[in-house]
C-alpha angles and dihedrals in degrees: 000000000000090000092050091049092049090050091052090051091051094050091047091050091049091051091047089052093053090051097048122113114246110226113249095019119106128193116247114254114231116249089232087074093061098087099035098087131113088274097070136242098305092061116078114196109194125204122207089237090064116099114265091224091055092050090048089049092056093045090048091049091054091046093050089058096043108030093104100007094121094168101029121147090213120104129184140181121201108196128186123206116219112291143069126301134189101211138128123192146141127245122226136184122319094010125131118197116189140159119233099217125111089242130029095248090059088080119047124190111199106196114024152302105202143168115211132174099221091128090064099036094262095315105135097175089102096046098111138138109046134106138208124189151151106017140093122235130201101199114218094224096036097259139079118212120211106170102178142139115211131308088058108100124194112204136170096000128153108200109191095202136018128327122217117195097195144046135227126245123229089277093052093252117140105260124221121279126171123191144340147165131239122181140170089000139130126212110190093200138029126325109216115193092170102163094002103127103202137005141172119212121183132182095350140124135214142169092247141335115230112202149324136228114187111343130354118178124196121189121180092346127156112228096008114179119263125244138071135254131296097024105051096017094235129131111188126189108184098212137020106242096209133351143160112196118227118275115250140197116247144160113250129217090271091057093251128129117252140161117240116212112200117224123252108262134189136204094009136166126185130008125331092231099052095112100031136306118352111268114251144081137287126230120203115242090236087069089065134081103225107213120206119185094230093057111019123092134178087257096051092045093049091048090054092047092051088054091057099260123147117230131240119181116205119207118295146071117296117202106202124193093186139036116270106236120209104189104153123087119252094013112163117219109188134170130201123193096022099283116199124219116203123187111218101190104046093261126130112275097221133018120194117197119225095249132134 
């Protein structure tokens, strides 16, 4: 009896040992959980425990739908929690890629996040309507390609290599590209506009800037190129007189979503996160009305605003039969995934009261 009892204890202990959690080892989160957050099905929130191949698969699926979908009604946000990821993908229309760290280096992409113009034989003059922000990238081949033309902001990026702002056509000629915006970003290597016709860079830093075509503007930039418009086509303003960087969604130290609102700054040069986290304040996500196109209306949004809520639009098309009225001071109105607001009755889409 004693021997049988002892054997039972030994087996139970062995089973318990097999089921124990090994310190420092985390279980991989299934990719199916990525778009089941409070932000709805068009927002994918990736965790560093998710398989890189699965994350790349989701990103490639979105890209295959939106690579050339210039007037699509689909919108997506691909968000990365703090950590390191081995992924490599391209970004198409109406896609917002962002890290969820407080600083860009909190999220590291090993591989690449690129924008090419293969769908139009290297012509990037139609590559609008996408956004990249708040992560660092270690490009697999040493360079990141962002071949865009306006309405495609790049913010809070740390590119640990070179940055090319154009694409090649099938004959390896530099294809057309016409306009873009880079802010609060660091490029460790060389920025190569090549055929990029015009570009605005603000509060950024790079190893070197290669050339200009028509009009390149630099405001508050470290290591801006020398020269004066029109030959070379550079306009350089040494410091930014006054600026407040765009608010951004992030995950705080408690693992909760929040929106960080950068502080107003004056007479600045370089990135806001050069000496630590960007100065500013955090607002808990529970202080926001999270709008989703399938449920939100002008009435529900205005009701939330009147109660003092901030406003966060998730990806989608919002048909609004009334003006959205922002009457409270310091209200944050933020979109993720390039949401589109459409007035349906000829009224203004958004009204901002003159309040401090």
